[in-house]
C-alpha positions as a printed NumPy array, in Angstrom:
array([[ 59.68 ,  86.92 , 107.806],
       [ 58.358,  90.47 , 108.399],
       [ 57.833,  93.842, 106.772],
       [ 60.031,  96.855, 107.405],
       [ 58.004,  99.658, 109.014],
       [ 60.709, 102.181, 109.937],
       [ 64.217, 103.195, 108.844],
       [ 65.57 , 106.   , 111.027],
       [ 69.04 , 107.615, 111.106],
       [ 70.305, 109.181, 114.344],
       [ 73.188, 111.651, 114.536],
       [ 75.048, 110.951, 117.787],
       [ 77.741, 113.183, 119.258],
       [ 81.154, 111.895, 120.266],
       [ 82.692, 111.93 , 123.718],
       [ 86.289, 113.148, 123.791],
       [ 89.335, 112.881, 121.583],
       [ 90.445, 109.316, 122.247],
       [ 93.287, 108.742, 119.794],
       [ 95.806, 111.512, 120.384],
       [ 95.144, 111.646, 124.102],
       [ 93.921, 115.245, 124.082],
       [ 90.84 , 115.302, 126.277],
       [ 88.495, 117.691, 124.482],
       [ 84.994, 117.518, 122.994],
       [ 85.003, 116.238, 119.432],
       [ 82.862, 117.779, 116.755],
       [ 80.939, 115.68 , 114.302],
       [ 79.654, 112.309, 115.415],
       [ 78.285, 108.895, 114.539],
       [ 75.293, 108.052, 112.39 ],
       [ 73.336, 105.091, 113.755],
       [ 70.548, 103.58 , 111.653],
       [ 67.64 , 101.711, 113.244],
       [ 65.367,  99.45 , 111.198],
       [ 62.126,  98.214, 112.743],
       [ 59.774,  95.518, 111.47 ],
       [ 56.07 ,  94.917, 111.975],
       [ 56.711,  91.999, 114.328],
       [ 58.776,  94.126, 116.746],
       [ 62.314,  93.292, 115.61 ],
       [ 64.982,  96.011, 115.605],
       [ 68.284,  96.084, 113.743],
       [ 71.101,  98.615, 114.051],
       [ 73.977,  99.701, 111.836],
       [ 76.565, 102.469, 111.793],
       [ 77.249, 104.831, 108.893],
       [ 79.595, 107.405, 110.404],
       [ 81.389, 109.773, 108.027],
       [ 83.389, 112.739, 109.387],
       [ 82.176, 116.126, 108.129],
       [ 79.197, 114.561, 106.319],
       [ 76.798, 113.166, 108.952],
       [ 73.82 , 115.208, 107.699],
       [ 74.397, 114.046, 104.139],
       [ 74.545, 110.396, 105.185],
       [ 71.404, 110.749, 107.3  ],
       [ 69.637, 112.317, 104.321],
       [ 70.681, 109.458, 102.047],
       [ 69.309, 106.962, 104.596],
       [ 65.995, 108.814, 104.575],
       [ 65.931, 108.648, 100.774],
       [ 66.632, 104.896, 100.842],
       [ 63.883, 104.466, 103.453],
       [ 61.28 , 105.425, 100.852],
       [ 61.993, 102.128,  99.103],
       [ 62.685,  99.978, 102.17 ],
       [ 59.53 , 100.646, 104.189],
       [ 57.04 ,  97.907, 103.334],
       [ 59.696,  95.467, 102.09 ],
       [ 60.515,  91.994, 103.458],
       [ 63.416,  92.419, 105.897],
       [ 64.966,  89.048, 104.965],
       [ 65.778,  89.99 , 101.348],
       [ 69.169,  91.498, 102.211],
       [ 70.866,  90.905,  98.875],
       [ 67.86 ,  92.079,  96.873],
       [ 67.75 ,  95.296,  98.891],
       [ 71.498,  95.798,  98.411],
       [ 71.09 ,  95.522,  94.646],
       [ 68.113,  97.897,  94.562],
       [ 69.788, 100.551,  96.721],
       [ 72.93 , 100.446,  94.614],
       [ 71.448, 100.058,  91.134],
       [ 68.126, 101.905,  91.33 ],
       [ 69.751, 105.25 ,  90.586],
       [ 71.557, 106.49 ,  87.521],
       [ 74.234, 107.975,  89.835],
       [ 75.793, 105.042,  91.669],
       [ 78.303, 104.663,  94.462],
       [ 80.267, 107.43 ,  96.114],
       [ 81.065, 107.761,  99.782],
       [ 77.742, 109.343, 100.845],
       [ 75.422, 106.77 ,  99.316],
       [ 77.687, 103.837, 100.093],
       [ 78.026, 104.876, 103.744],
       [ 74.246, 105.066, 104.071],
       [ 73.883, 101.722, 102.295],
       [ 76.543, 100.206, 104.567],
       [ 74.594, 101.136, 107.696],
       [ 71.356,  99.739, 106.259],
       [ 73.085,  96.501, 105.252],
       [ 74.468,  96.074, 108.793],
       [ 71.029,  96.673, 110.296],
       [ 69.381,  94.086, 108.034],
       [ 72.017,  91.486, 108.915],
       [ 71.505,  92.408, 112.579],
       [ 67.81 ,  91.557, 112.282],
       [ 68.607,  88.294, 110.502],
       [ 71.021,  87.216, 113.209],
       [ 68.552,  88.045, 115.945],
       [ 65.819,  86.053, 114.211],
       [ 67.992,  82.953, 114.145],
       [ 69.617,  83.642, 117.513],
       [ 73.185,  83.554, 116.145],
       [ 75.991,  86.046, 115.448],
       [ 76.251,  87.227, 111.855],
       [ 79.442,  85.28 , 111.151],
       [ 77.584,  82.047, 111.93 ],
       [ 75.266,  82.71 , 108.966],
       [ 78.255,  83.017, 106.604],
       [ 79.617,  79.512, 106.92 ],
       [ 80.946,  79.891, 110.434],
       [ 84.215,  81.127, 111.877],
       [ 87.578,  80.233, 110.339],
       [ 89.516,  81.397, 113.425],
       [ 89.141,  81.32 , 117.18 ],
       [ 90.111,  84.931, 117.955],
       [ 90.797,  88.164, 116.078],
       [ 94.09 ,  90.071, 116.007],
       [ 93.749,  93.839, 116.54 ],
       [ 95.912,  96.912, 116.14 ],
       [ 95.41 , 100.386, 117.534],
       [ 96.962, 103.872, 117.426],
       [ 99.37 , 105.694, 119.717],
       [ 98.316, 108.893, 117.915],
       [100.259, 111.98 , 116.855],
       [103.814, 112.401, 115.622],
       [105.673, 113.917, 118.588],
       [108.281, 111.212, 119.121],
       [108.37 , 111.198, 122.927],
       [104.578, 111.233, 123.236],
       [104.137, 108.55 , 120.61 ],
       [106.615, 106.304, 122.413],
       [104.799, 106.919, 125.702],
       [101.392, 106.2  , 124.166],
       [102.749, 103.113, 122.402],
       [103.9  , 101.65 , 125.683],
       [100.507, 102.46 , 127.221],
       [ 98.652, 100.678, 124.419],
       [100.902,  97.632, 124.783],
       [100.147,  97.686, 128.505],
       [ 96.424,  97.64 , 127.606],
       [ 96.947,  94.367, 125.766],
       [ 97.683,  95.346, 122.156],
       [100.476,  93.666, 120.236],
       [100.193,  95.734, 117.06 ],
       [100.314,  99.51 , 116.542],
       [ 99.858, 101.851, 113.598],
       [101.761, 105.123, 113.484],
       [101.256, 108.064, 111.144],
       [103.394, 110.61 , 109.337],
       [103.334, 114.34 , 110.073],
       [100.927, 116.462, 108.018],
       [101.524, 118.286, 104.749],
       [104.698, 116.752, 103.251],
       [106.536, 118.363, 100.365],
       [105.511, 117.061,  96.939],
       [108.772, 115.997,  95.223],
       [111.487, 115.54 ,  97.844],
       [111.075, 115.675, 101.599],
       [114.227, 114.387, 103.265],
       [113.353, 115.997, 106.636],
       [110.02 , 114.141, 106.696],
       [111.704, 110.866, 105.806],
       [114.326, 111.301, 108.511],
       [111.803, 112.362, 111.155],
       [109.474, 109.487, 110.296],
       [112.286, 106.956, 110.411],
       [113.386, 108.263, 113.812],
       [109.793, 108.046, 115.09 ],
       [109.244, 104.465, 113.936],
       [112.711, 103.411, 115.108],
       [112.082, 104.881, 118.56 ],
       [108.789, 103.02 , 118.878],
       [110.377,  99.807, 117.615],
       [113.121, 100.084, 120.231],
       [110.596, 100.832, 122.987],
       [108.083,  98.051, 122.283],
       [110.482,  95.389, 120.999],
       [110.454,  93.092, 118.007],
       [107.366,  91.117, 119.03 ],
       [104.97 ,  94.036, 118.489],
       [103.783,  94.521, 114.92 ],
       [104.172,  98.051, 113.552],
       [102.469,  99.747, 110.612],
       [102.729, 103.278, 109.203],
       [ 99.872, 105.255, 107.651],
       [100.762, 107.92 , 105.078],
       [ 97.111, 108.933, 104.463],
       [ 97.779, 109.036, 100.724],
       [ 99.739, 112.269, 101.112],
       [103.007, 111.348,  99.411],
       [104.144, 111.549,  95.823],
       [105.72 , 108.358,  94.459],
       [109.248, 109.779,  94.791],
       [108.806, 110.659,  98.465],
       [106.988, 107.378,  99.141],
       [109.852, 105.398,  97.62 ],
       [112.411, 107.363,  99.631],
       [110.435, 106.704, 102.8  ],
       [109.889, 103.037, 101.97 ],
       [113.607, 102.474, 101.504],
       [114.357, 104.158, 104.826],
       [111.835, 101.994, 106.689],
       [112.908,  98.631, 105.287],
       [115.141,  97.702, 108.28 ],
       [112.314,  98.313, 110.791],
       [110.178,  95.282, 109.882],
       [106.823,  96.957, 109.199],
       [103.773,  94.77 , 108.689],
       [102.668,  97.232, 106.006],
       [102.986, 100.797, 104.729],
       [ 99.491, 102.228, 104.301],
       [ 98.359, 104.562, 101.512],
       [101.825, 105.783, 100.518],
       [100.204, 107.527,  97.531],
       [ 96.615, 108.634,  96.856],
       [ 94.092, 105.816,  96.308],
       [ 92.871, 104.617,  92.901],
       [ 96.079, 105.768,  91.163],
       [ 97.198, 102.24 ,  90.479],
       [100.139, 103.287,  88.329],
       [101.568, 105.414,  91.157],
       [101.101, 102.588,  93.648],
       [102.856, 100.168,  91.324],
       [105.831, 102.53 ,  91.09 ],
       [106.186, 102.31 ,  94.854],
       [105.484,  98.568,  95.082],
       [108.156,  97.796,  92.49 ],
       [110.749,  99.95 ,  94.257],
       [110.449,  98.926,  97.929],
       [110.245,  95.694,  99.911],
       [107.826,  96.919, 102.602],
       [104.342,  95.463, 101.912],
       [101.84 ,  98.138, 100.846],
       [ 98.197,  98.55 , 101.867],
       [ 95.295, 100.643, 100.624],
       [ 91.505, 100.619, 100.337],
       [ 89.839, 102.78 , 102.969],
       [ 88.728, 105.284, 100.305],
       [ 87.3  , 102.742,  97.887],
       [ 83.592, 102.152,  98.275],
       [ 82.57 ,  98.984,  96.416],
       [ 83.997,  96.052,  94.475],
       [ 84.211,  98.101,  91.277],
       [ 86.404, 100.684,  93.006],
       [ 88.705,  97.876,  94.166],
       [ 88.862,  95.971,  90.873],
       [ 91.931,  97.496,  89.225],
       [ 93.902,  97.547,  92.476],
       [ 93.17 ,  93.848,  92.978],
       [ 93.826,  92.8  ,  89.382],
       [ 97.109,  94.733,  89.178],
       [ 98.24 ,  93.299,  92.53 ],
       [ 99.409,  96.787,  93.41 ],
       [ 99.365,  96.086,  97.156],
       [ 99.721,  93.143,  99.516],
       [ 96.903,  94.198, 101.836],
       [ 93.432,  95.607, 101.117],
       [ 91.668,  97.762, 103.719],
       [ 87.969,  98.033, 102.912],
       [ 86.088, 100.12 , 105.47 ],
       [ 82.92 ,  98.193, 106.211],
       [ 81.187, 101.444, 107.18 ],
       [ 81.739, 102.917, 103.705],
       [ 82.254,  99.989, 101.325],
       [ 78.734,  98.603, 101.128],
       [ 78.481,  96.986, 104.537],
       [ 78.873,  93.348, 105.487],
       [ 77.566,  92.046, 102.151],
       [ 79.981,  93.97 ,  99.942],
       [ 83.027,  93.659, 102.192],
       [ 82.553,  89.898, 102.053],
       [ 82.675,  90.034,  98.243],
       [ 85.701,  92.366,  98.148],
       [ 87.554,  90.021, 100.502],
       [ 86.808,  87.001,  98.333],
       [ 88.041,  88.81 ,  95.226],
       [ 91.249,  89.748,  97.028],
       [ 91.782,  86.145,  98.126],
       [ 92.059,  85.017,  94.507],
       [ 95.103,  87.31 ,  94.133],
       [ 96.69 ,  86.266,  97.455],
       [ 95.94 ,  89.616,  99.071],
       [ 95.296,  89.919, 102.764],
       [ 92.429,  91.853, 104.346],
       [ 92.947,  94.365, 107.167],
       [ 89.642,  96.235, 107.5  ],
       [ 89.892,  99.965, 108.092],
       [ 87.962, 101.063, 111.169],
       [ 88.49 , 104.287, 113.135],
       [ 84.735, 104.416, 113.857],
       [ 82.288, 103.498, 116.594],
       [ 80.871, 100.265, 118.045],
       [ 78.719,  99.424, 115.012],
       [ 81.474,  99.367, 112.387],
       [ 83.811,  97.739, 114.905],
       [ 81.425,  94.822, 115.541],
       [ 80.526,  94.477, 111.861],
       [ 84.243,  94.302, 111.001],
       [ 84.8  ,  91.626, 113.635],
       [ 82.075,  89.488, 112.063],
       [ 83.842,  89.738, 108.698],
       [ 87.192,  88.982, 110.338],
       [ 85.736,  85.877, 111.968],
       [ 84.688,  84.227, 108.694],
       [ 87.219,  85.588, 106.149],
       [ 90.112,  83.221, 105.33 ],
       [ 92.501,  85.934, 104.098],
       [ 91.946,  88.239, 107.064],
       [ 95.192,  89.48 , 108.648],
       [ 94.492,  92.116, 111.281],
       [ 91.682,  94.454, 112.357],
       [ 91.982,  98.163, 113.134],
       [ 90.548,  98.93 , 116.565],
       [ 88.96 , 102.155, 117.78 ],
       [ 88.001, 100.607, 121.129],
       [ 88.369, 103.459, 123.654],
       [ 91.455, 103.713, 125.809],
       [ 91.099, 101.36 , 128.721],
       [ 88.5  ,  99.353, 126.78 ],
       [ 85.493, 101.271, 128.081],
       [ 83.603, 104.537, 127.669],
       [ 80.125, 105.714, 128.545],
       [ 78.907, 105.713, 124.953],
       [ 80.486, 102.394, 123.962],
       [ 79.333, 100.702, 127.156],
       [ 75.771, 101.854, 126.438],
       [ 75.826, 100.503, 122.876],
       [ 77.704,  97.212, 123.171],
       [ 75.59 ,  94.159, 123.958],
       [ 78.73 ,  92.399, 125.221],
       [ 82.008,  94.099, 126.252],
       [ 85.087,  93.921, 124.044],
       [ 88.253,  92.961, 125.893],
       [ 91.731,  92.934, 124.332],
       [ 93.999,  90.178, 125.629],
       [ 97.489,  89.472, 124.283],
       [ 96.62 ,  91.421, 121.144],
       [ 93.399,  89.58 , 120.37 ],
       [ 89.674,  89.949, 120.974],
       [ 87.224,  87.058, 121.215],
       [ 84.712,  86.371, 118.455],
       [ 81.453,  88.266, 118.976],
       [ 78.831,  85.906, 120.383],
       [ 75.681,  88.02 , 120.756],
       [ 72.902,  87.328, 118.213],
       [ 73.076,  89.63 , 115.225],
       [ 75.573,  92.48 , 115.111],
       [ 76.054,  92.981, 118.826],
       [ 75.074,  96.616, 119.367],
       [ 71.963,  98.375, 120.598],
       [ 70.83 , 101.995, 120.672],
       [ 68.628, 103.952, 123.055],
       [ 67.343, 107.329, 121.856],
       [ 68.119, 108.729, 125.321],
       [ 71.76 , 108.75 , 124.203],
       [ 70.927, 111.673, 121.904],
       [ 70.49 , 113.926, 124.937],
       [ 73.646, 112.674, 126.617],
       [ 75.733, 112.88 , 123.439],
       [ 74.354, 115.702, 121.281],
       [ 75.618, 115.969, 117.741],
       [ 77.98 , 118.894, 117.096],
       [ 78.276, 120.008, 113.484],
       [ 80.536, 122.626, 111.883],
       [ 83.518, 120.266, 111.734],
       [ 85.416, 122.487, 109.293],
       [ 89.036, 122.25 , 110.473],
       [ 91.53 , 121.429, 107.734],
       [ 95.311, 121.069, 107.46 ],
       [ 97.478, 123.641, 105.745],
       [100.926, 123.584, 104.184],
       [103.895, 125.877, 104.834],
       [102.741, 128.583, 102.421],
       [ 99.203, 128.648, 103.81 ],
       [ 97.704, 126.481, 101.091],
       [ 95.306, 123.641, 101.756],
       [ 96.952, 120.402, 102.849],
       [ 95.773, 116.805, 103.055],
       [ 94.642, 114.777, 106.025]])
């Protein structure tokens, strides 16, 4: 194979708000990692983390001190060294940086053999990949309008979200408003469109149970993060009280974080985020562990082209995959995405075709840094009724 000669992180600015429909510049940005070898190969990966792009880029630079000079083909060895060669292991910063590096190494491997990454993992177990996307917001009329627009674009599955800053013990107004929102969308899009609801881990078990009971007639595919992650006991309280399938996992960053949730069977669906949970290598292992407990996989992905393509490769070759979150821009195209995708992504009847380009399927030109400058100072945060700090 070849020796790694360069590992470089790039902080790339975003275009406009593309989920809620508000056309305004977005602060923060993507982190794209490029790995080069001494025979001229290049691999790319994405390690985007809102509010923490500089920290992720710094972690990549630290990891580069080990990687430069190493054989690019030793992907699993490098994963083990990056994770274990530090007394302080894991955490979202280091795992996001490691995820981007892992993607880039797999990208090089795929390009060397001239095949997509999923083809190196035993091949595809499906012919196409089911996607869901977001109408955005919680204003009922706008959400219904955006839901119909996303269905018109080709989606057959949508994820809604609750309003910010719920009350901690009882919140009947939130439950009623959320039910009315989901019911309105269900009526507008019909029974053939799959619906999910994301609670962002903001609810206490009592409110989550109240909400779960209210939503039972609306045929949700799953209720996401009804309570904060890693509190398995709280999740089990909700699971045992409601019939709506539960999902969690976007804020767990390796197989050890997922272990107790898997072993307790606290949810029906796991949502590892390939951009934070150790990349392609680790998400593959998490998915296999979940399969032994009859859990489905619905990878979390509100990120850019890199995490999107990497998630599609996992979806292609994972038997217990259910559905993939999509952050493909409205209309399926944008200047930044078009510049980075090797092949376009097109949603048809709710599905996207398997990626076919060798490797990951993205590229990166440094000229994009001038066209999409990184904007820091992303310090906005939600508040509650009394002015205290709320949760996203």
